[in-house]
C-alpha positions as a Markdown table, in Angstrom:
| # | Residue | x | y | z |
|---|---|---|---|---|
| 1 | Met | 95.1 | 149.7 | 84.7 |
| 2 | Leu | 96.4 | 150.4 | 81.3 |
| 3 | Ser | 98.8 | 153.1 | 82.5 |
| 4 | Leu | 100.3 | 150.4 | 85.1 |
| 5 | Leu | 100.7 | 147.8 | 82.5 |
| 6 | His | 102.5 | 150.4 | 80.4 |
| 7 | Ala | 105.1 | 150.7 | 82.9 |
| 8 | His | 107.1 | 147.3 | 81.6 |
| 9 | Arg | 106.8 | 145.3 | 84.5 |
| 10 | Thr | 104.5 | 142.4 | 85.2 |
| 11 | Trp | 101.5 | 143.0 | 87.8 |
| 12 | Ser | 99.9 | 140.0 | 89.8 |
| 13 | Ser | 96.0 | 140.3 | 90.3 |
| 14 | Arg | 96.7 | 141.0 | 94.0 |
| 15 | Asp | 98.9 | 144.0 | 93.1 |
| 16 | Leu | 96.4 | 145.3 | 90.6 |
| 17 | Ser | 93.6 | 144.9 | 93.1 |
| 18 | Glu | 95.6 | 146.5 | 95.7 |
| 19 | Arg | 96.7 | 149.5 | 93.4 |
| 20 | Leu | 93.3 | 150.2 | 91.8 |
| 21 | Gly | 91.3 | 149.4 | 94.9 |
| 22 | Val | 89.1 | 146.8 | 93.3 |
| 23 | Ser | 88.3 | 143.1 | 93.4 |
| 24 | Thr | 90.5 | 140.4 | 91.8 |
| 25 | Arg | 87.5 | 139.6 | 89.9 |
| 26 | Thr | 87.2 | 143.1 | 88.7 |
| 27 | Val | 90.6 | 143.0 | 87.6 |
| 28 | Arg | 90.2 | 139.8 | 85.6 |
| 29 | Ala | 87.2 | 141.1 | 83.6 |
| 30 | Asp | 89.0 | 144.2 | 82.9 |
| 31 | Ile | 92.1 | 142.5 | 81.6 |
| 32 | Glu | 89.7 | 140.7 | 79.1 |
| 33 | Ala | 88.1 | 143.8 | 78.2 |
| 34 | Leu | 91.6 | 145.2 | 77.1 |
| 35 | Arg | 92.3 | 142.1 | 75.4 |
| 36 | Glu | 88.8 | 142.9 | 73.4 |
| 37 | Leu | 90.0 | 146.6 | 72.7 |
| 38 | Gly | 93.0 | 145.1 | 70.9 |
| 39 | Tyr | 95.8 | 145.3 | 74.0 |
| 40 | Pro | 97.9 | 142.1 | 73.9 |
| 41 | Val | 97.6 | 141.6 | 77.9 |
| 42 | Gly | 99.6 | 138.4 | 78.5 |
| 43 | Ala | 99.6 | 136.2 | 81.4 |
| 44 | Val | 102.8 | 134.6 | 83.0 |
| 45 | Pro | 102.3 | 131.8 | 85.1 |
| 46 | Gly | 104.1 | 130.8 | 88.5 |
| 47 | Pro | 104.4 | 132.4 | 91.9 |
| 48 | Gly | 106.4 | 135.5 | 90.2 |
| 49 | Gly | 104.0 | 135.6 | 87.5 |
| 50 | Gly | 100.9 | 137.9 | 86.5 |
| 51 | Tyr | 99.9 | 140.2 | 83.7 |
| 52 | Arg | 101.9 | 142.3 | 81.4 |
| 53 | Leu | 101.7 | 144.0 | 77.9 |
| 54 | Val | 103.4 | 142.1 | 75.1 |
| 55 | Ala | 104.1 | 142.3 | 71.4 |
| 56 | Gly | 101.0 | 141.9 | 69.4 |
| 57 | Thr | 100.2 | 141.5 | 65.6 |
| 58 | Lys | 98.7 | 145.1 | 65.5 |
| 59 | Leu | 98.7 | 148.2 | 67.0 |
| 60 | Pro | 96.4 | 148.9 | 69.8 |
| 61 | Pro | 95.1 | 152.4 | 71.0 |
| 62 | Leu | 97.8 | 154.4 | 72.7 |
| 63 | Leu | 97.3 | 155.7 | 76.0 |
| 64 | Leu | 99.1 | 159.2 | 76.2 |
| 65 | Asp | 99.1 | 161.8 | 78.8 |
| 66 | Asp | 98.8 | 165.4 | 77.9 |
| 67 | Glu | 102.6 | 166.3 | 77.3 |
| 68 | Glu | 103.1 | 163.0 | 75.6 |
| 69 | Ala | 100.2 | 163.7 | 73.2 |
| 70 | Val | 101.9 | 167.0 | 72.5 |
| 71 | Ala | 105.2 | 165.9 | 72.1 |
| 72 | Val | 104.2 | 163.3 | 69.5 |
| 73 | Ala | 102.2 | 165.6 | 67.8 |
| 74 | Val | 105.3 | 168.3 | 67.5 |
| 75 | Gly | 107.5 | 165.5 | 66.6 |
| 76 | Leu | 105.3 | 164.4 | 63.8 |
| 77 | Arg | 104.8 | 167.8 | 62.5 |
| 78 | Ser | 108.7 | 167.9 | 62.5 |
| 79 | Ala | 109.2 | 164.8 | 60.7 |
| 80 | Ala | 107.1 | 165.8 | 57.6 |
| 81 | Thr | 109.7 | 168.5 | 56.8 |
| 82 | Gly | 112.8 | 166.6 | 58.1 |
| 83 | Val | 115.8 | 165.0 | 56.5 |
| 84 | Val | 114.3 | 161.1 | 56.8 |
| 85 | Gly | 113.1 | 160.6 | 53.3 |
| 86 | Gly | 109.9 | 158.5 | 52.7 |
| 87 | Ile | 108.1 | 159.6 | 55.9 |
| 88 | Glu | 106.7 | 163.1 | 54.8 |
| 89 | Glu | 103.1 | 161.7 | 53.8 |
| 90 | Thr | 103.1 | 159.0 | 56.3 |
| 91 | Ser | 103.8 | 161.3 | 59.0 |
| 92 | Leu | 101.1 | 164.0 | 57.9 |
| 93 | Gln | 98.4 | 161.2 | 58.2 |
| 94 | Ala | 99.3 | 160.0 | 61.6 |
| 95 | Leu | 99.2 | 163.6 | 62.7 |
| 96 | Ala | 95.7 | 164.3 | 61.4 |
| 97 | Lys | 94.6 | 160.8 | 63.1 |
| 98 | Leu | 96.1 | 162.4 | 66.2 |
| 99 | Glu | 94.7 | 165.6 | 66.0 |
| 100 | Gln | 91.4 | 164.4 | 65.3 |
| 101 | Val | 91.2 | 162.8 | 69.0 |
| 102 | Leu | 93.2 | 165.5 | 70.9 |
| 103 | Pro | 91.4 | 167.4 | 73.2 |
| 104 | Gly | 90.6 | 171.0 | 72.4 |
| 105 | Arg | 93.4 | 172.4 | 75.0 |
| 106 | Leu | 95.9 | 170.3 | 73.3 |
| 107 | Arg | 95.0 | 170.9 | 70.1 |
| 108 | His | 95.0 | 174.8 | 70.8 |
| 109 | Arg | 98.9 | 173.9 | 72.1 |
| 110 | Val | 100.1 | 172.2 | 68.8 |
| 111 | Ala | 98.2 | 174.7 | 66.5 |
| 112 | Thr | 100.2 | 177.6 | 68.6 |
| 113 | Phe | 103.4 | 175.7 | 67.7 |
| 114 | Thr | 102.5 | 175.3 | 64.1 |
| 115 | Glu | 101.9 | 178.6 | 63.6 |
| 116 | Ala | 105.0 | 180.1 | 65.3 |
| 117 | Val | 107.1 | 177.8 | 63.3 |
| 118 | Val | 108.4 | 178.4 | 59.8 |
| 119 | Pro | 110.5 | 175.7 | 58.6 |
| 120 | Ile | 113.3 | 176.7 | 56.1 |
| 121 | Pro | 113.9 | 174.3 | 53.2 |
| 122 | Thr | 117.1 | 172.6 | 52.9 |
| 123 | Ala | 118.9 | 171.2 | 50.5 |
| 124 | Glu | 120.8 | 168.5 | 52.5 |
| 125 | Pro | 120.1 | 164.9 | 51.2 |
| 126 | Thr | 117.5 | 162.6 | 52.8 |
| 127 | Val | 117.9 | 159.3 | 54.0 |
| 128 | Ala | 115.3 | 156.5 | 53.2 |
| 129 | Val | 113.2 | 155.6 | 56.5 |
| 130 | Asp | 113.8 | 152.1 | 55.6 |
| 131 | Val | 117.9 | 152.2 | 55.4 |
| 132 | Leu | 117.7 | 153.9 | 58.8 |
| 133 | Thr | 115.7 | 150.9 | 60.2 |
| 134 | Ala | 118.2 | 148.5 | 58.6 |
| 135 | Ile | 121.1 | 150.2 | 60.5 |
| 136 | Ala | 119.4 | 150.9 | 63.9 |
| 137 | Ser | 118.2 | 147.0 | 63.6 |
| 138 | Ala | 121.7 | 145.6 | 63.0 |
| 139 | Ala | 123.4 | 148.0 | 65.5 |
| 140 | Arg | 120.6 | 147.0 | 68.2 |
| 141 | Glu | 121.2 | 143.2 | 67.6 |
| 142 | His | 124.9 | 143.4 | 67.3 |
| 143 | Gln | 125.0 | 142.0 | 63.7 |
| 144 | Arg | 127.5 | 142.8 | 61.1 |
| 145 | Leu | 126.0 | 144.9 | 58.4 |
| 146 | Arg | 127.4 | 144.9 | 54.6 |
| 147 | Phe | 126.6 | 147.7 | 52.5 |
| 148 | Asp | 127.8 | 149.7 | 49.3 |
| 149 | Tyr | 129.1 | 153.2 | 50.3 |
| 150 | Thr | 129.4 | 156.1 | 47.9 |
| 151 | Asp | 131.9 | 158.6 | 48.8 |
| 152 | His | 132.3 | 162.3 | 48.2 |
| 153 | Arg | 134.2 | 161.9 | 44.9 |
| 154 | Gly | 131.4 | 159.1 | 43.9 |
| 155 | Ala | 133.3 | 156.0 | 44.2 |
| 156 | Ile | 131.7 | 153.1 | 45.3 |
| 157 | Thr | 133.1 | 150.5 | 47.7 |
| 158 | Arg | 131.6 | 147.4 | 49.6 |
| 159 | Arg | 131.9 | 147.8 | 53.4 |
| 160 | Asp | 131.7 | 145.1 | 56.3 |
| 161 | Val | 131.3 | 146.7 | 59.6 |
| 162 | Glu | 130.0 | 146.3 | 62.9 |
| 163 | Pro | 127.7 | 149.0 | 63.6 |
| 164 | Leu | 127.6 | 150.8 | 67.1 |
| 165 | Arg | 125.1 | 153.8 | 66.8 |
| 166 | Leu | 123.5 | 156.1 | 64.7 |
| 167 | Val | 124.2 | 159.8 | 65.1 |
| 168 | His | 121.9 | 162.8 | 64.0 |
| 169 | Thr | 123.4 | 166.2 | 63.6 |
| 170 | Ala | 120.9 | 169.2 | 62.4 |
| 171 | Ser | 120.5 | 168.0 | 59.0 |
| 172 | Arg | 122.3 | 164.6 | 58.5 |
| 173 | Trp | 122.7 | 161.0 | 60.2 |
| 174 | Tyr | 125.9 | 159.4 | 60.4 |
| 175 | Leu | 126.9 | 155.9 | 61.5 |
| 176 | Val | 129.7 | 155.2 | 63.7 |
| 177 | Ala | 131.1 | 151.7 | 63.1 |
| 178 | Trp | 134.1 | 149.5 | 63.1 |
| 179 | Asp | 135.4 | 148.6 | 59.5 |
| 180 | Thr | 136.5 | 145.0 | 59.8 |
| 181 | Asp | 138.4 | 145.4 | 56.5 |
| 182 | Arg | 140.7 | 148.7 | 57.7 |
| 183 | Arg | 140.2 | 147.3 | 61.2 |
| 184 | Asp | 139.7 | 150.8 | 62.5 |
| 185 | Trp | 136.8 | 152.8 | 63.6 |
| 186 | Arg | 134.9 | 154.8 | 60.7 |
| 187 | Thr | 132.1 | 157.4 | 60.2 |
| 188 | Phe | 129.9 | 156.8 | 57.4 |
| 189 | Arg | 126.9 | 159.1 | 56.1 |
| 190 | Ala | 124.0 | 157.3 | 56.1 |
| 191 | Asp | 122.3 | 159.1 | 52.7 |
| 192 | Arg | 125.4 | 157.3 | 50.9 |
| 193 | Ile | 124.7 | 154.0 | 52.5 |
| 194 | Glu | 122.9 | 151.1 | 50.5 |
| 195 | Pro | 122.7 | 148.0 | 52.9 |
| 196 | Lys | 122.7 | 144.4 | 51.6 |
| 197 | Val | 121.0 | 141.7 | 53.0 |
| 198 | Pro | 121.2 | 139.5 | 54.7 |
| 199 | Val | 122.8 | 141.1 | 57.6 |
| 200 | Gly | 126.1 | 139.0 | 58.6 |
| 201 | Pro | 126.5 | 137.4 | 61.7 |
| 202 | Arg | 126.4 | 138.4 | 65.4 |
| 203 | Phe | 129.5 | 140.0 | 67.0 |
| 204 | Pro | 130.6 | 140.8 | 70.5 |
| 205 | Pro | 130.4 | 144.7 | 71.2 |
| 206 | Arg | 133.6 | 146.6 | 71.3 |
| 207 | Glu | 134.4 | 149.6 | 73.3 |
| 208 | Pro | 133.5 | 152.7 | 71.4 |
| 209 | Pro | 136.0 | 155.2 | 70.1 |
| 210 | Ala | 134.9 | 158.1 | 72.5 |
| 211 | Thr | 132.0 | 158.4 | 75.4 |
| 212 | Asp | 130.7 | 161.6 | 73.7 |
| 213 | Leu | 130.0 | 160.2 | 70.3 |
| 214 | Ala | 128.0 | 163.2 | 69.2 |
| 215 | Ala | 131.5 | 165.1 | 69.8 |
| 216 | Tyr | 133.4 | 162.5 | 67.9 |
| 217 | Val | 131.2 | 162.8 | 64.7 |
| 218 | Ser | 131.6 | 166.3 | 64.7 |
| 219 | Glu | 135.3 | 166.2 | 64.9 |
| 220 | Arg | 135.4 | 163.4 | 62.3 |
| 221 | Thr | 133.0 | 165.1 | 59.8 |
| 222 | Gly | 134.6 | 168.6 | 60.2 |
| 223 | Thr | 138.2 | 167.6 | 59.4 |
| 224 | Ala | 136.9 | 165.2 | 56.4 |
| 225 | Val | 135.9 | 168.5 | 54.4 |
| 226 | Trp | 138.8 | 170.5 | 55.3 |
| 227 | Gln | 140.7 | 171.8 | 51.8 |
| 228 | Val | 143.7 | 173.1 | 54.1 |
| 229 | Gln | 144.7 | 172.1 | 57.7 |
| 230 | Ala | 147.0 | 173.9 | 59.9 |
| 231 | Arg | 148.6 | 173.9 | 63.5 |
| 232 | Ile | 148.3 | 177.1 | 65.5 |
| 233 | Arg | 150.2 | 177.9 | 68.9 |
| 234 | Leu | 147.7 | 179.9 | 70.9 |
| 235 | His | 149.1 | 181.9 | 73.9 |
| 236 | Ala | 146.5 | 180.7 | 76.4 |
| 237 | Pro | 146.0 | 177.7 | 78.2 |
| 238 | Ala | 143.8 | 174.9 | 76.8 |
| 239 | Ala | 141.1 | 175.5 | 79.2 |
| 240 | Ala | 140.4 | 178.8 | 78.3 |
| 241 | Val | 140.0 | 178.4 | 74.7 |
| 242 | Ala | 138.1 | 175.3 | 74.6 |
| 243 | Gly | 134.7 | 176.7 | 75.1 |
| 244 | Arg | 135.5 | 178.9 | 72.0 |
| 245 | Val | 136.1 | 176.3 | 69.5 |
| 246 | Asn | 133.4 | 174.1 | 68.3 |
| 247 | Pro | 134.4 | 170.6 | 67.5 |
| 248 | Thr | 134.1 | 170.9 | 63.8 |
| 249 | Met | 136.4 | 173.3 | 63.6 |
| 250 | Gly | 139.5 | 171.5 | 65.3 |
| 251 | Ser | 140.8 | 170.4 | 68.8 |
| 252 | Val | 142.8 | 172.3 | 71.1 |
| 253 | Thr | 145.8 | 170.5 | 73.3 |
| 254 | Pro | 147.9 | 171.7 | 76.4 |
| 255 | Ile | 151.4 | 172.6 | 75.8 |
| 256 | Asp | 152.0 | 174.3 | 79.0 |
| 257 | Asp | 150.3 | 176.2 | 81.5 |
| 258 | Glu | 150.1 | 179.4 | 79.3 |
| 259 | His | 149.9 | 177.7 | 75.6 |
| 260 | Ser | 148.2 | 175.6 | 74.0 |
| 261 | Glu | 148.2 | 173.7 | 70.2 |
| 262 | Phe | 145.3 | 174.1 | 68.0 |
| 263 | Arg | 144.9 | 171.9 | 65.3 |
| 264 | Thr | 142.3 | 173.3 | 62.8 |
| 265 | Gly | 141.5 | 173.6 | 59.1 |
| 266 | Gly | 139.1 | 175.1 | 56.5 |
| 267 | Ser | 137.9 | 175.7 | 52.8 |
| 268 | Ser | 140.9 | 178.4 | 52.1 |
| 269 | Leu | 144.0 | 179.7 | 54.0 |
| 270 | Ala | 142.3 | 183.1 | 53.8 |
| 271 | Val | 139.1 | 181.8 | 55.6 |
| 272 | Leu | 140.9 | 180.2 | 58.0 |
| 273 | Ala | 143.4 | 183.5 | 58.5 |
| 274 | Ser | 140.1 | 185.3 | 59.5 |
| 275 | Tyr | 138.8 | 182.9 | 61.5 |
| 276 | Leu | 141.7 | 182.5 | 64.1 |
| 277 | Gly | 141.1 | 186.4 | 64.7 |
| 278 | Leu | 137.9 | 185.5 | 66.2 |
| 279 | Leu | 139.3 | 183.4 | 68.9 |
| 280 | Gly | 140.4 | 186.5 | 70.5 |
| 281 | Val | 144.0 | 185.3 | 71.5 |
| 282 | Asp | 147.4 | 186.0 | 70.6 |
| 283 | Phe | 148.7 | 182.9 | 68.3 |
| 284 | Glu | 151.8 | 181.9 | 66.2 |
| 285 | Val | 151.3 | 179.8 | 62.7 |
| 286 | Leu | 153.3 | 176.5 | 63.3 |
| 287 | Ala | 152.1 | 175.3 | 59.8 |
| 288 | Pro | 151.5 | 175.7 | 57.2 |
| 289 | Ala | 154.2 | 178.5 | 56.2 |
| 290 | Ala | 152.1 | 179.8 | 53.5 |
| 291 | Leu | 149.2 | 180.8 | 56.4 |
| 292 | Val | 151.7 | 183.6 | 57.6 |
| 293 | Glu | 151.5 | 185.6 | 54.3 |
| 294 | His | 147.6 | 185.6 | 54.7 |
| 295 | Val | 147.6 | 186.2 | 58.4 |
| 296 | Arg | 150.3 | 189.4 | 57.6 |
| 297 | Thr | 148.0 | 190.7 | 54.7 |
| 298 | Leu | 144.8 | 190.6 | 57.0 |
| 299 | Gly | 146.5 | 192.2 | 59.5 |
| 300 | Asp | 147.9 | 195.0 | 57.5 |
| 301 | Arg | 144.2 | 195.4 | 56.0 |
| 302 | Tyr | 143.4 | 196.2 | 59.6 |
| 303 | Gln | 145.9 | 198.1 | 60.4 |
| 304 | Arg | 145.3 | 200.6 | 57.2 |
| 305 | Ala | 141.4 | 200.7 | 58.7 |
| 306 | Ala | 142.6 | 201.6 | 62.0 |
| 307 | Asp | 144.9 | 204.6 | 60.8 |
| 308 | Ala | 141.9 | 205.7 | 58.5 |
| 309 | Ala | 139.8 | 206.1 | 61.1 |
| 310 | Gly | 142.2 | 208.4 | 63.1 |
């Protein structure tokens, strides 16, 4: 019965009776038993009414199948060393409670995962869980969000935005939102956000800036940290090289059936010259002119190495 109620629908006494093969009297008795255990089972009156789980005042015992229990345990273990600040200790406490009631076969699976994985400490900044919760709540309820934002130079500005989604990369959280003052889409690092309360008024949802927000954030955050930028003419169609270009390294657009333009950047012209050789296609530097000399120097070095090898 509890599994059926977890299916997020309303069940009549007759439906539950037929599904479980018991009488409606037994159904009513078991509903009362669930309530005594702490499960908030509500009754919806009327012809289309019945029983369903509703939000309660406390967390009742959860019903998890084997795969769900393992997934929760692995997730808690990962959260204890993740980039969300403030939940490491509570994650371990919750994991300890869960492992106490796991059957032996599942406890062994979780232990096997734990023993096989060695987390690498990261220097990436963490995000307070209450910050993520405030952002996610405003995005879900379509409420304007005000916050102080610290940019990469340390300057603090007050922002008023319409939050769309939180995007999680391998090491950081980003907020994609419509900036009401700048009247454009912006990407904000969550660890640099200090939300202000109360939240603002509700707003009608806007058309997202891209269908693939993960790729959108990867491209935006990649260009934001470039020290130098370049335009490259590739002697290959865009479709042939698109799979070799990580979104954080730039974008490829078609020129014709045999050529495409690659907009990219990097920490220096020397690094950029080396990266272009990894694409595996011939190319021409369109801009900046200073990049040509770095490509020539690198080419001469490779030529000398080839000549020395005979």
